[in-house]
C-alpha positions, 0 to 999 in steps of 0.5 A: 500499499502506498501511504503517507503517515498522516493520511485518515483514509491509509489509516482506513484502509490499515483497519479493514484489511486488519479486520479483514486477517491481514496480518502483514501490509507492505507500506511504500511510504511516499512521503519519506521517499518522493521517488516513490510517489513519482513511481506511484503515479506512473504504476497505478495513473493516481496521484492520491494515497492510498493506493493498494494492492493485493498482490498484482492486482490494483485495487484503487484507494480506500473507496475503492477497498470498502466498494469490494469489501461491501460487494462480497469480493474481497475475502476471496481475493485475500484467500486466493 
């Protein structure tokens, strides 16, 4: 997950993932490493954080993650 330290949406994404059983979240701090923000933009086409990947699949931001969870798609993706 691409994130910053002071992002409430990043915190919510982490809370949701932990609630669904995710124990390890790789965090890429774009506020500490400016080159990582450029890499995130190139990889996702988006400028905002969080940007969440599950494996190689780009989920998007918190709203996308939340919608995936509400639609029942998050848990099967996490189990795969």
